[in-house]
Backbone bond lengths (Angstrom), bond angles and torsions (degrees), N, CA, C in turn:
res aa  C-N    CA-C-N  psi(-1)  N-CA   C-N-CA  omega(-1)  CA-C   N-CA-C  phi
1 M - - - 1.445 - - 1.527 108.96 -
2 P 1.342 119.39 122.38 1.486 120.43 -179.46 1.518 109.27 -67.10
3 Q 1.331 114.95 157.09 1.453 121.51 177.06 1.522 112.43 -86.79
4 T 1.310 117.35 -26.18 1.453 121.59 178.71 1.495 109.93 -128.28
5 M 1.361 114.80 163.01 1.470 120.46 178.93 1.519 108.20 -137.26
6 R 1.296 115.75 160.18 1.446 121.19 176.00 1.545 107.83 -87.39
7 A 1.320 114.89 135.73 1.477 120.04 179.91 1.530 108.82 -146.97
8 M 1.349 114.51 155.55 1.441 121.49 172.77 1.508 107.87 -101.55
9 I 1.319 117.54 125.52 1.479 123.50 -169.90 1.509 110.46 -114.21
10 F 1.340 115.36 132.29 1.468 122.93 171.65 1.533 107.52 -100.88
11 D 1.356 116.35 112.26 1.467 118.76 -177.98 1.510 113.84 -99.59
12 G 1.323 117.45 1.43 1.471 120.76 174.65 1.533 113.28 88.31
13 S 1.346 119.24 -8.19 1.441 120.03 -176.75 1.538 112.69 -79.94
14 S 1.317 116.33 -23.92 1.449 122.08 179.60 1.503 107.71 -162.28
15 P 1.349 118.89 169.39 1.457 120.55 178.47 1.526 112.98 -68.95
16 L 1.333 118.16 -11.90 1.448 120.64 -176.71 1.526 111.46 -77.64
17 L 1.319 115.96 136.96 1.437 122.11 173.54 1.509 109.84 -88.97
18 H 1.332 116.66 153.34 1.480 122.34 -176.76 1.527 109.71 -120.62
19 P 1.340 116.69 128.27 1.483 118.81 176.10 1.514 111.83 -70.48
20 R 1.298 117.97 132.25 1.465 122.04 -177.96 1.523 109.09 -141.44
21 D 1.338 116.06 151.91 1.449 122.16 166.60 1.540 105.56 -96.41
22 V 1.333 115.23 119.47 1.469 122.15 -177.37 1.528 108.94 -126.86
23 P 1.341 117.86 159.79 1.451 120.85 179.41 1.529 111.02 -60.22
24 V 1.319 116.92 141.33 1.464 121.13 172.40 1.521 108.97 -68.20
25 P 1.319 119.81 124.70 1.461 120.95 -174.47 1.552 112.02 -74.39
26 E 1.320 114.15 152.67 1.466 121.07 178.33 1.531 110.59 -99.33
27 P 1.330 119.23 136.78 1.477 119.14 178.71 1.528 110.04 -75.12
28 G 1.322 116.09 136.40 1.463 123.20 173.78 1.504 111.31 -89.19
29 P 1.308 117.30 -175.53 1.493 119.98 177.23 1.518 110.99 -54.29
30 G 1.329 116.60 132.53 1.459 121.51 177.96 1.521 115.45 77.36
31 E 1.305 117.45 3.68 1.491 120.67 -175.25 1.521 111.61 -107.99
32 L 1.324 113.98 159.06 1.447 123.18 173.33 1.541 109.10 -114.29
33 R 1.307 117.02 142.55 1.461 121.05 164.65 1.508 106.83 -100.31
34 I 1.302 116.50 127.00 1.449 122.77 -170.50 1.520 107.81 -118.15
35 A 1.335 116.91 128.79 1.466 123.21 171.14 1.549 104.55 -81.22
36 V 1.314 116.29 110.53 1.464 121.53 -170.19 1.544 107.76 -79.84
37 S 1.306 115.93 133.58 1.450 121.00 175.23 1.521 110.78 -104.08
38 T 1.340 117.52 -44.33 1.436 121.39 175.58 1.530 110.40 -141.81
39 C 1.307 115.60 160.28 1.482 121.09 176.11 1.516 107.08 -147.93
40 G 1.328 115.33 123.73 1.433 119.46 176.83 1.533 112.20 -69.82
41 V 1.324 114.68 152.81 1.494 122.63 178.02 1.516 105.90 -105.94
42 C 1.339 115.42 115.48 1.451 121.80 -173.27 1.523 111.33 -109.58
43 R 1.320 116.71 155.06 1.458 119.78 177.41 1.520 111.46 -61.76
44 T 1.348 117.69 -27.22 1.469 118.95 175.54 1.540 109.88 -64.39
45 D 1.325 118.74 -33.29 1.486 120.12 174.33 1.527 109.59 -58.08
46 L 1.347 115.98 -40.97 1.451 119.33 176.31 1.540 112.15 -61.25
47 H 1.343 116.46 -43.72 1.453 120.65 178.74 1.533 111.22 -60.49
48 V 1.318 116.62 -33.57 1.459 119.80 177.32 1.521 111.47 -68.23
49 V 1.329 117.20 -53.46 1.453 120.14 -174.70 1.512 114.32 -73.25
50 D 1.372 114.35 -24.06 1.472 119.74 177.12 1.516 113.33 -84.39
51 G 1.328 116.83 -2.68 1.454 119.96 177.32 1.487 115.54 84.46
52 D 1.324 119.88 10.60 1.457 122.24 178.40 1.507 111.93 -73.45
53 L 1.338 116.51 -28.64 1.456 121.37 178.07 1.525 108.51 -107.51
54 P 1.351 118.39 122.13 1.444 121.11 -171.48 1.515 112.91 -80.40
55 H 1.323 115.84 157.87 1.464 124.84 166.82 1.531 113.52 59.24
56 P 1.356 118.99 51.13 1.452 118.12 172.20 1.551 110.47 -68.69
57 K 1.297 115.15 165.02 1.449 120.80 175.28 1.532 109.43 -58.14
58 P 1.332 121.32 135.93 1.441 121.86 174.19 1.521 111.73 -60.31
59 A 1.352 115.29 145.45 1.467 121.55 -178.14 1.517 110.34 48.13
60 L 1.314 115.82 55.81 1.440 123.44 -171.91 1.528 112.32 -80.35
61 I 1.327 116.94 139.15 1.453 124.22 164.94 1.560 106.16 -96.15
62 P 1.323 118.98 109.56 1.456 120.05 -179.11 1.530 111.37 -73.09
63 G 1.364 113.19 178.21 1.450 120.33 172.05 1.524 113.09 108.48
64 H 1.352 116.00 121.59 1.468 120.02 -178.43 1.533 112.27 -138.03
65 E 1.303 118.16 26.67 1.464 122.16 169.13 1.526 106.36 -123.81
66 I 1.322 115.84 69.36 1.466 123.48 -166.35 1.520 109.79 -94.70
67 V 1.316 116.39 129.18 1.468 122.80 171.11 1.513 108.67 -122.35
68 G 1.346 116.57 132.76 1.424 118.77 179.44 1.529 110.84 -173.91
69 R 1.336 114.93 -172.20 1.469 120.44 -178.68 1.512 108.34 -113.93
70 V 1.339 115.70 143.43 1.438 122.15 176.30 1.501 108.50 -63.55
71 E 1.343 116.50 119.58 1.476 120.63 179.51 1.518 110.67 -96.36
72 S 1.348 118.01 -38.18 1.469 121.47 177.28 1.510 108.15 -157.08
73 L 1.370 114.85 156.89 1.424 122.31 -174.86 1.529 110.01 -118.53
74 G 1.338 116.35 137.48 1.460 120.56 171.75 1.532 109.63 -76.31
75 S 1.307 114.98 171.58 1.475 118.27 179.51 1.518 111.53 -65.51
76 G 1.312 114.74 147.19 1.456 120.92 175.77 1.525 115.04 80.52
77 V 1.314 120.05 5.94 1.440 122.02 179.18 1.532 108.94 -80.77
78 S 1.310 115.08 134.77 1.480 120.42 174.24 1.508 109.42 -132.00
79 G 1.302 117.80 155.59 1.444 122.52 177.49 1.487 116.18 87.41
80 F 1.358 117.77 -0.47 1.451 121.89 178.44 1.510 109.74 -133.98
81 Q 1.325 116.12 157.50 1.435 120.86 177.14 1.522 111.18 -141.66
82 A 1.323 116.88 156.40 1.438 121.35 179.54 1.532 111.72 -55.73
83 G 1.334 116.67 136.65 1.459 122.09 -179.71 1.528 114.08 88.69
84 Q 1.330 117.96 -10.05 1.468 119.45 -179.04 1.508 110.01 -73.21
85 R 1.333 116.64 140.24 1.459 122.05 175.41 1.543 109.14 -79.26
86 V 1.322 115.55 133.41 1.446 121.80 -179.05 1.534 111.41 -139.04
87 G 1.309 114.65 160.39 1.470 121.27 174.17 1.499 110.09 -120.48
88 V 1.337 116.88 145.41 1.438 123.36 -178.49 1.557 107.16 -123.24
89 P 1.353 118.12 121.52 1.463 121.26 -177.34 1.524 111.61 -98.22
90 W 1.335 114.86 -171.04 1.489 124.27 -178.61 1.513 110.49 -63.17
91 L 1.335 119.45 -49.34 1.445 121.67 -177.73 1.530 108.82 -72.73
92 G 1.343 115.01 114.04 1.464 118.34 -174.47 1.497 115.77 -107.23
93 H 1.343 117.13 -13.63 1.471 120.58 -177.88 1.534 108.53 -173.18
94 T 1.308 118.92 143.64 1.432 123.92 169.66 1.506 110.01 -133.11
95 C 1.320 115.82 159.26 1.496 119.60 -172.80 1.516 111.11 -74.55
96 G 1.313 119.93 -29.81 1.449 122.57 178.25 1.511 116.36 81.62
97 H 1.337 118.73 -5.27 1.448 120.39 -176.00 1.541 115.20 -130.87
98 C 1.320 119.52 -3.90 1.432 120.55 176.98 1.518 109.87 -75.86
99 P 1.347 119.30 165.54 1.457 120.10 -176.77 1.550 113.52 -55.81
100 F 1.334 117.04 -33.96 1.466 119.33 -178.31 1.515 111.23 -72.28
101 C 1.329 117.40 -43.18 1.465 120.30 175.96 1.528 111.10 -60.23
102 L 1.335 116.55 -44.66 1.450 120.41 -179.12 1.549 112.41 -65.95
103 A 1.329 116.55 -23.83 1.463 120.42 177.81 1.539 112.50 -94.61
104 Q 1.341 115.86 15.47 1.483 122.01 179.56 1.535 110.97 61.35
105 R 1.317 115.40 37.20 1.472 121.22 175.63 1.527 107.51 -124.43
106 E 1.315 117.00 53.76 1.455 121.50 -172.81 1.512 112.83 -64.39
107 N 1.367 118.62 -17.32 1.440 120.07 174.76 1.520 112.70 -63.95
108 L 1.350 118.25 -15.69 1.441 123.20 178.42 1.517 111.80 -108.76
109 C 1.323 117.30 16.66 1.492 121.51 -179.00 1.544 112.75 -47.33
110 D 1.327 115.77 140.92 1.454 121.18 179.83 1.515 114.12 -73.45
111 A 1.340 118.03 -18.83 1.460 122.43 -177.39 1.505 111.05 -137.58
112 P 1.330 118.28 59.89 1.466 119.74 -177.36 1.525 112.02 -83.36
113 R 1.321 115.00 168.41 1.470 122.05 166.97 1.516 107.60 -129.75
114 F 1.332 114.66 141.06 1.473 119.12 -173.70 1.538 110.62 -120.60
115 T 1.307 114.09 132.74 1.465 121.93 178.78 1.517 110.53 -63.58
116 G 1.325 116.01 131.49 1.461 120.22 179.55 1.521 114.64 74.49
117 Y 1.320 117.03 14.12 1.473 121.84 179.45 1.528 110.25 -140.24
118 T 1.330 118.11 -65.13 1.454 120.98 176.40 1.526 112.00 -104.60
119 R 1.283 117.28 -3.91 1.462 122.39 166.98 1.533 107.87 -139.56
120 D 1.316 118.28 153.67 1.450 120.55 -176.09 1.537 112.31 -60.84
121 G 1.325 114.07 148.11 1.442 120.71 -176.89 1.506 113.69 -114.79
122 G 1.343 115.94 -146.36 1.476 122.68 -165.18 1.511 117.39 -106.36
123 Y 1.334 119.33 10.11 1.469 120.33 174.39 1.537 107.52 -79.91
124 A 1.336 116.74 56.69 1.466 121.70 -174.29 1.513 108.28 -165.03
125 E 1.329 114.49 167.63 1.492 118.93 -177.86 1.523 112.15 -74.66
126 Y 1.343 116.29 -24.97 1.481 120.69 177.75 1.531 108.52 -136.43
127 A 1.336 115.11 151.64 1.450 120.72 177.59 1.564 108.40 -142.49
128 I 1.309 113.67 149.59 1.450 121.72 175.38 1.541 108.60 -106.23
129 A 1.342 115.18 136.31 1.487 119.14 -179.65 1.525 108.59 -143.65
130 D 1.332 114.10 147.25 1.446 121.47 171.23 1.530 106.94 -68.01
131 S 1.316 115.88 122.07 1.471 119.32 -174.25 1.522 113.24 -60.29
132 R 1.340 117.24 -26.73 1.462 120.19 -177.71 1.501 111.92 -69.51
133 Y 1.328 117.79 -14.14 1.466 122.39 -177.89 1.505 112.68 -113.44
134 C 1.331 116.51 19.75 1.474 122.26 176.69 1.526 108.50 -106.67
135 F 1.346 113.82 154.04 1.467 120.17 -177.69 1.489 110.87 -124.00
136 A 1.338 115.64 144.31 1.465 120.27 162.37 1.521 107.74 -71.17
137 L 1.331 116.28 147.73 1.487 121.21 -174.63 1.514 110.72 -113.55
138 P 1.350 115.63 148.92 1.481 118.98 178.74 1.511 112.20 -61.74
139 D 1.313 117.00 137.37 1.485 121.32 -176.05 1.515 111.51 -69.08
140 A 1.365 118.31 -20.48 1.464 120.12 -174.59 1.495 113.54 -70.52
141 Y 1.337 121.08 -10.42 1.432 125.34 -173.85 1.553 109.81 -113.46
142 D 1.354 116.46 137.55 1.431 117.55 174.83 1.517 108.86 -82.62
143 D 1.344 116.08 175.96 1.489 120.67 -172.77 1.524 111.50 -62.32
144 E 1.310 117.50 -37.45 1.467 119.91 -179.20 1.531 111.64 -65.86
145 H 1.324 116.75 -45.79 1.443 119.10 -169.73 1.508 113.86 -89.17
146 V 1.306 118.73 -11.09 1.468 120.28 175.27 1.529 111.14 -87.63
147 A 1.354 117.54 -21.57 1.483 118.94 -175.14 1.542 112.48 -57.79
148 P 1.331 121.42 -42.46 1.477 118.94 -178.26 1.501 114.67 -64.60
149 L 1.334 117.73 -19.36 1.468 118.90 178.11 1.498 111.87 -66.84
150 L 1.367 118.63 -21.45 1.445 120.80 -170.40 1.535 114.14 -79.20
151 C 1.322 118.61 -8.58 1.459 120.90 170.55 1.533 108.82 -143.65
152 A 1.287 118.00 -58.19 1.461 120.16 177.43 1.520 110.55 -52.66
153 G 1.320 116.35 -48.77 1.454 121.37 179.17 1.513 112.84 -66.54
154 L 1.321 116.61 -44.76 1.447 121.14 -177.04 1.538 112.42 -67.32
155 I 1.312 116.92 -47.56 1.450 119.91 178.56 1.515 111.59 -65.38
156 G 1.353 115.18 -39.83 1.457 119.51 176.24 1.522 111.60 -60.85
157 Y 1.300 116.63 -42.85 1.474 122.34 179.82 1.522 111.10 -63.13
158 R 1.323 116.35 -44.86 1.490 120.01 178.54 1.541 109.50 -64.50
159 T 1.279 116.94 -41.82 1.480 121.75 179.10 1.549 109.96 -60.11
160 L 1.329 115.92 -45.36 1.453 120.63 179.74 1.529 110.78 -61.87
161 R 1.318 116.51 -41.02 1.462 119.61 -178.96 1.514 110.78 -62.49
162 L 1.325 118.03 -38.35 1.479 120.89 179.02 1.541 111.19 -68.08
163 A 1.287 116.71 -20.62 1.490 119.08 177.50 1.531 112.16 -75.95
164 G 1.329 117.97 -6.03 1.446 120.76 179.05 1.528 113.58 70.19
165 E 1.327 115.43 -144.34 1.466 119.71 -174.01 1.516 112.45 -98.21
166 A 1.294 116.87 31.05 1.482 121.67 -178.37 1.517 110.86 -52.31
167 A 1.334 115.46 127.67 1.470 120.28 179.84 1.545 111.44 -82.53
168 R 1.365 115.52 -37.87 1.458 120.32 177.93 1.537 107.34 -111.78
169 L 1.309 113.33 119.74 1.492 119.01 -169.26 1.533 109.35 -123.30
170 G 1.320 117.78 126.33 1.448 122.87 173.23 1.518 109.50 -98.26
171 I 1.342 116.40 142.40 1.472 122.03 177.16 1.531 106.66 -127.24
172 Y 1.360 112.50 119.84 1.484 119.08 -179.76 1.536 109.09 -103.95
173 G 1.340 115.34 121.40 1.450 120.75 -175.40 1.541 108.48 92.95
174 F 1.347 117.72 95.29 1.470 119.13 -172.55 1.514 110.52 -103.47
175 G 1.361 114.67 77.75 1.458 120.74 179.35 1.510 110.31 -117.12
176 A 1.338 115.59 -139.44 1.479 120.47 -171.87 1.524 112.61 -61.16
177 A 1.347 116.39 -49.18 1.465 119.34 -178.73 1.549 110.99 -66.58
178 A 1.309 115.46 -46.86 1.460 119.95 -174.18 1.524 112.56 -62.43
179 H 1.326 117.60 -38.58 1.470 117.39 -175.96 1.504 112.85 -73.40
180 V 1.369 116.42 -17.32 1.454 118.62 172.88 1.521 110.38 -85.41
181 V 1.343 117.10 -49.71 1.449 119.25 -177.57 1.525 113.92 -64.85
182 A 1.331 115.99 -29.02 1.472 118.59 175.56 1.533 111.19 -61.59
183 Q 1.317 116.47 -39.85 1.461 119.24 178.55 1.517 113.04 -66.52
184 I 1.345 115.99 -36.10 1.448 120.34 176.38 1.511 110.99 -64.89
185 A 1.335 114.59 -47.23 1.477 120.62 -179.40 1.514 112.10 -61.29
186 V 1.321 116.87 -41.62 1.483 121.64 179.89 1.540 109.32 -64.87
187 A 1.346 113.89 -41.39 1.488 117.33 -179.92 1.555 110.91 -66.50
188 Q 1.315 116.78 -24.36 1.466 121.62 176.79 1.536 111.68 -84.01
189 G 1.333 118.29 0.40 1.450 121.40 176.64 1.522 115.09 88.45
190 R 1.324 117.77 16.04 1.455 121.19 179.56 1.510 110.01 -90.39
191 E 1.364 115.74 156.01 1.440 121.18 170.42 1.526 108.06 -91.75
192 V 1.318 118.23 131.74 1.433 124.28 -175.62 1.507 111.88 -118.14
193 F 1.329 117.40 132.60 1.457 124.83 -179.22 1.522 107.46 -121.47
194 A 1.320 117.68 122.70 1.480 123.15 -173.94 1.522 111.60 -103.97
195 F 1.329 114.89 135.01 1.450 122.62 178.06 1.525 108.65 -119.42
196 T 1.316 117.31 127.96 1.434 123.48 -177.60 1.505 113.25 -124.72
197 R 1.328 117.67 175.96 1.475 119.65 169.00 1.520 109.40 -57.48
198 P 1.322 117.85 143.46 1.477 119.78 176.49 1.540 111.20 -53.55
199 G 1.275 116.30 130.35 1.455 121.28 177.27 1.530 116.09 83.12
200 D 1.321 118.36 0.04 1.457 121.42 -178.46 1.538 109.55 -81.96
201 Q 1.323 113.65 80.26 1.459 119.56 -175.28 1.531 112.15 -68.61
202 A 1.335 115.73 -32.23 1.495 119.07 179.45 1.518 110.78 -62.75
203 A 1.360 116.26 -47.11 1.459 119.23 178.58 1.498 112.69 -64.87
204 Q 1.338 117.61 -37.45 1.447 120.83 179.73 1.568 111.23 -67.94
205 Q 1.336 114.94 -36.56 1.473 118.11 175.14 1.481 110.77 -66.42
206 L 1.347 118.55 -42.40 1.465 120.89 178.84 1.536 109.58 -60.99
207 A 1.364 116.38 -39.92 1.455 118.73 178.44 1.517 111.43 -59.85
208 R 1.302 117.04 -44.42 1.446 119.61 179.75 1.546 111.14 -64.85
209 E 1.314 116.49 -37.56 1.464 120.83 178.96 1.512 112.59 -65.63
210 T 1.334 116.83 -27.49 1.460 119.69 178.69 1.529 113.36 -89.03
211 G 1.307 116.42 5.97 1.447 120.51 173.27 1.511 116.39 102.53
212 C 1.341 118.04 7.97 1.452 119.09 177.90 1.509 111.33 -66.44
213 R 1.357 116.17 141.12 1.453 120.86 179.38 1.497 111.69 -69.35
214 W 1.354 116.52 -34.11 1.470 122.03 -174.25 1.521 108.48 -148.38
215 A 1.338 116.28 148.15 1.481 120.02 174.82 1.531 106.52 -141.56
216 G 1.337 115.56 134.88 1.448 119.69 179.33 1.519 109.63 -160.82
217 A 1.339 113.96 -173.07 1.493 120.09 -176.38 1.535 108.57 -76.76
218 S 1.349 115.69 156.63 1.454 120.56 -174.80 1.533 112.62 -64.69
219 G 1.289 120.14 -22.60 1.434 121.96 178.63 1.530 115.22 -87.77
220 E 1.323 117.02 -4.26 1.452 120.96 -178.76 1.500 111.38 -83.66
221 A 1.304 116.36 153.38 1.477 121.71 173.88 1.512 109.17 -84.53
222 P 1.334 119.79 131.71 1.441 121.30 177.41 1.515 110.89 -69.53
223 P 1.317 119.39 161.23 1.467 120.90 -177.12 1.531 113.48 -76.46
224 A 1.322 118.18 -0.70 1.453 122.72 176.08 1.524 109.98 -147.18
225 V 1.349 115.76 154.17 1.454 119.47 178.07 1.539 107.90 -73.19
226 L 1.323 116.42 136.55 1.459 121.08 -174.92 1.532 109.81 -89.71
227 D 1.360 115.23 150.55 1.429 121.52 171.68 1.524 111.60 -87.67
228 A 1.299 116.94 -27.86 1.485 121.36 178.25 1.513 108.24 -158.17
229 A 1.327 115.07 160.29 1.468 121.01 177.23 1.538 109.18 -137.57
230 L 1.302 115.32 141.50 1.450 122.77 175.54 1.514 107.30 -112.43
231 I 1.338 116.58 132.53 1.486 120.72 179.17 1.534 108.52 -113.84
232 F 1.342 115.59 117.72 1.457 120.92 176.42 1.520 113.15 -106.87
233 A 1.329 117.07 -26.38 1.457 121.20 176.44 1.557 108.83 -67.00
234 P 1.344 117.93 138.72 1.460 119.51 -177.40 1.499 114.19 -82.67
235 V 1.307 117.27 49.49 1.472 124.12 -169.90 1.533 108.30 -120.98
236 G 1.337 117.74 107.05 1.437 120.83 -177.90 1.502 114.33 -60.38
237 A 1.332 116.60 -28.16 1.487 118.89 -178.63 1.527 111.64 -65.36
238 L 1.354 118.51 -14.40 1.438 119.22 179.84 1.560 112.13 -76.51
239 V 1.314 116.24 -18.21 1.484 118.82 -177.34 1.507 112.11 -62.22
240 P 1.328 120.73 -52.19 1.481 119.60 178.31 1.556 111.19 -63.65
241 L 1.313 117.53 -34.60 1.457 118.56 178.18 1.553 109.57 -62.51
242 A 1.338 115.99 -44.02 1.459 119.87 -177.23 1.555 110.03 -69.14
243 L 1.346 116.83 -38.74 1.465 119.65 177.22 1.536 110.23 -61.85
244 G 1.315 116.56 -38.51 1.447 120.60 179.27 1.498 113.96 -69.23
245 A 1.345 116.98 -19.76 1.450 121.79 -176.57 1.525 113.38 -93.25
246 V 1.374 118.16 -16.33 1.464 120.03 -177.61 1.533 110.69 -93.60
247 A 1.316 115.09 152.68 1.466 122.14 -179.27 1.520 110.53 -73.48
248 K 1.316 115.17 172.86 1.480 122.23 172.78 1.521 107.44 -55.13
249 G 1.364 115.65 136.71 1.450 119.99 -179.82 1.513 113.86 76.44
250 G 1.337 117.61 5.01 1.445 122.90 -178.94 1.535 113.16 -76.45
251 T 1.317 115.34 169.04 1.443 122.94 -175.06 1.523 111.00 -127.62
252 V 1.365 116.50 135.87 1.449 122.66 171.96 1.528 107.47 -117.01
253 V 1.344 116.57 125.30 1.463 121.48 -177.35 1.501 109.19 -117.66
254 C 1.324 116.67 123.46 1.478 121.45 177.17 1.516 108.34 -91.83
255 G 1.326 117.38 118.77 1.455 121.97 -170.65 1.530 114.30 -96.61
256 G 1.318 119.75 -3.79 1.451 119.94 -174.52 1.542 113.20 -94.45
257 I 1.335 116.53 161.32 1.441 121.43 176.70 1.531 112.25 -82.75
258 H 1.332 116.19 -16.79 1.454 121.66 -179.61 1.538 108.42 -144.09
259 M 1.325 116.69 142.52 1.462 121.73 177.96 1.502 108.31 -147.40
260 S 1.305 117.31 146.09 1.454 120.14 175.00 1.556 108.62 -64.66
261 D 1.311 116.83 163.18 1.478 121.43 -175.05 1.540 109.83 -57.49
262 L 1.327 113.83 142.95 1.441 119.84 175.11 1.533 108.74 -76.80
263 P 1.335 116.94 136.55 1.469 119.11 175.32 1.502 110.33 -76.28
264 A 1.331 117.77 162.01 1.444 120.87 171.55 1.503 108.67 -64.59
265 F 1.371 114.84 142.98 1.451 117.52 177.13 1.545 107.70 -147.57
266 P 1.331 117.64 155.20 1.448 119.89 -175.85 1.539 112.04 -69.33
267 Y 1.314 114.07 145.70 1.455 121.01 -176.58 1.543 110.76 -60.78
268 R 1.280 117.96 -25.95 1.481 119.23 -178.71 1.502 111.77 -60.20
269 L 1.358 118.46 -25.17 1.464 119.42 177.54 1.530 113.83 -68.71
270 L 1.340 115.63 -28.00 1.427 121.39 179.95 1.537 112.36 -94.43
271 W 1.328 114.75 -22.80 1.466 120.34 -175.81 1.530 110.76 -61.01
272 E 1.302 117.38 175.35 1.468 124.74 -178.45 1.513 111.48 65.28
273 E 1.330 114.74 34.73 1.468 122.56 171.89 1.535 114.17 63.51
274 R 1.317 115.53 29.42 1.466 117.94 168.19 1.552 108.44 -73.10
275 R 1.318 115.70 148.66 1.456 120.52 -177.19 1.544 109.79 -119.38
276 L 1.313 116.78 141.53 1.445 122.60 173.75 1.510 108.18 -121.29
277 L 1.374 115.35 120.35 1.450 121.95 -173.44 1.533 109.28 -126.32
278 S 1.344 115.42 161.79 1.460 121.24 170.34 1.500 110.19 -124.43
279 V 1.316 116.44 156.47 1.468 123.68 173.72 1.503 107.89 -106.95
280 A 1.330 116.63 134.86 1.470 122.09 176.78 1.519 108.62 -121.85
281 N 1.319 117.54 111.34 1.439 122.65 170.04 1.543 111.99 63.03
282 L 1.307 117.87 -144.43 1.455 122.78 -177.74 1.507 108.11 -157.38
283 T 1.292 116.49 169.26 1.464 121.83 171.61 1.518 109.00 -116.82
284 R 1.337 114.29 161.94 1.472 118.07 177.09 1.543 109.40 -62.75
285 A 1.314 117.33 -31.80 1.508 118.35 178.92 1.498 109.30 -64.54
286 D 1.369 118.15 -37.09 1.475 119.50 175.40 1.544 110.89 -56.26
287 G 1.308 115.14 -43.86 1.469 120.41 -178.30 1.502 110.99 -63.60
288 I 1.304 116.04 -47.70 1.502 118.88 -179.92 1.524 109.95 -60.29
289 D 1.326 115.86 -46.12 1.477 118.89 -178.92 1.495 112.22 -62.55
290 L 1.346 118.68 -43.39 1.457 121.11 -178.25 1.550 110.93 -67.13
291 M 1.317 118.12 -39.94 1.455 118.30 -179.71 1.525 110.98 -67.40
292 R 1.311 116.69 -33.81 1.470 120.52 175.35 1.537 109.75 -65.14
293 L 1.353 115.65 -44.27 1.461 120.74 -179.20 1.552 109.37 -65.58
294 A 1.321 116.38 -42.16 1.479 119.36 -179.17 1.527 112.71 -65.21
295 A 1.345 116.34 -26.57 1.454 119.41 173.85 1.513 111.75 -71.55
296 A 1.312 116.85 -26.46 1.479 121.17 -175.86 1.539 111.61 -94.37
297 I 1.338 117.13 -35.41 1.440 122.50 178.79 1.522 110.02 -106.72
298 P 1.311 119.75 120.67 1.476 119.91 -179.20 1.547 111.00 -72.87
299 L 1.336 115.77 95.11 1.461 120.87 -179.94 1.508 109.36 -84.65
300 R 1.314 118.12 133.11 1.463 121.83 178.26 1.513 109.22 -103.10
301 T 1.304 116.66 110.03 1.456 120.14 176.89 1.544 108.22 -89.78
302 H 1.309 115.48 127.71 1.458 121.90 178.11 1.520 107.53 -90.96
303 T 1.342 118.12 114.85 1.450 120.67 -173.41 1.522 113.02 -127.53
304 T 1.322 114.99 155.26 1.455 122.76 170.31 1.510 106.56 -121.82
305 L 1.334 117.07 126.01 1.446 123.20 -172.51 1.529 110.81 -97.77
306 Y 1.359 115.36 135.38 1.471 123.01 178.75 1.532 107.63 -128.68
307 P 1.330 119.69 144.02 1.433 120.60 168.93 1.515 110.86 -66.68
308 L 1.330 117.93 156.71 1.448 123.33 -177.13 1.526 111.16 -52.18
309 E 1.323 116.75 -43.57 1.473 120.62 -177.69 1.490 114.90 -65.18
310 Q 1.345 117.03 -12.41 1.456 120.89 178.36 1.547 112.37 -103.26
311 A 1.339 116.19 24.98 1.457 119.51 178.80 1.511 112.72 -56.85
312 N 1.346 117.10 -38.71 1.476 120.28 178.55 1.522 111.26 -60.70
313 A 1.328 116.35 -40.83 1.462 120.81 177.75 1.526 112.05 -63.21
314 A 1.329 115.92 -40.69 1.468 120.73 179.06 1.532 109.69 -65.27
315 L 1.327 118.76 -41.55 1.424 122.19 178.42 1.564 111.56 -66.07
316 A 1.325 115.31 -39.87 1.449 119.23 178.30 1.524 111.77 -66.08
317 D 1.317 117.72 -40.95 1.450 121.02 177.41 1.504 112.54 -63.03
318 L 1.361 115.22 -37.85 1.468 120.11 176.57 1.528 109.67 -66.96
319 R 1.316 117.14 -47.70 1.453 122.27 -179.43 1.535 112.76 -57.55
320 D 1.326 116.11 -39.95 1.467 120.45 -174.24 1.498 113.64 -92.80
321 G 1.334 117.99 4.52 1.462 120.13 175.17 1.526 112.88 77.70
322 R 1.319 118.98 24.76 1.468 119.96 -178.78 1.517 113.39 -91.73
323 L 1.304 117.86 3.22 1.462 121.76 -177.91 1.503 111.31 -107.05
324 A 1.296 116.76 139.97 1.479 123.51 167.93 1.527 105.50 -111.77
325 G 1.321 116.61 113.61 1.444 120.04 -175.62 1.510 111.89 96.91
326 A 1.333 117.92 -133.72 1.480 122.16 -171.69 1.511 110.48 -126.64
327 A 1.340 116.96 146.57 1.457 123.71 171.12 1.516 108.60 -92.99
328 V 1.357 117.37 143.66 1.460 122.24 178.74 1.512 106.84 -138.22
329 L 1.358 114.82 134.73 1.451 120.98 175.39 1.526 110.29 -89.81
330 D 1.341 115.54 133.57 1.455 121.89 175.92 1.529 107.90 -95.19
331 I 1.306 115.16 109.98 1.493 119.91 -174.15 1.526 111.00 -84.43
332 G 1.330 117.25 -30.64 1.444 119.77 171.01 1.510 116.80 111.32
333 H 1.316 119.59 -11.53 1.482 119.78 177.86 1.513 109.21 -69.59
């Protein structure tokens, strides 16, 4: 077992991560030490390093779409064994006793901890995780292509569930989350309409390849009135556009952890019992349900692979809209 590991560190001085050799962490009671093989690069990671999310852990190792093998187990761990492949998501710990936890709404816990934000994540050769918040992964997916399911897939799935039984579904921002949830929605028999940045032909082509009926720019009118819309792009100006595209009684769900300010818009866009909702985090039940669904529905995740040392390049490509699908770091285990 090596004494040190390679990691990419966010020190808060700039959005750039710094490669460092740091001590290999030891698992505490109830924890797993995981030899990381891949880690997805999520837009939430951008919000952390760009300062949109306050008070990250000092000297943070980002990353919360972790795939790897259990290397060692802390005391009291049950249900896992050395060598087992596991996934680690954004939600890393909840208190278990606040009103939200007691009501089975742990995604709203009053004292949560988040992987790659308030506890170290997976942009490193090894990671520590609370075993209660780790998932077994479907065998049908390799390490690269299963990584995006651990946040993009999970948040997309929770966002879709909040949209109810909408038959015609619009998706604004066609990136990592959208290209997974679109496949789920199509498999459920829904019609999906994709909205992208103006001129983003790569994203529109990916939308069509995943089964979307139509793909166009965010300012365009879709060819049919929508029953619901999901917004994954962190752009507040999309909210009135989406409200204007959904039918009476329709639902707009904002799936991101951060969004620019919403502009003023006329009440008539919200009237007629339209609903505007947000998604916060995920629950372990979401993870179990999605992994079961992913084993039954062959989801194709479109990925671009980067070595760990090129994490800054992956983040820059995501920030600047140069990616179609999801970025994944290859850690090397």
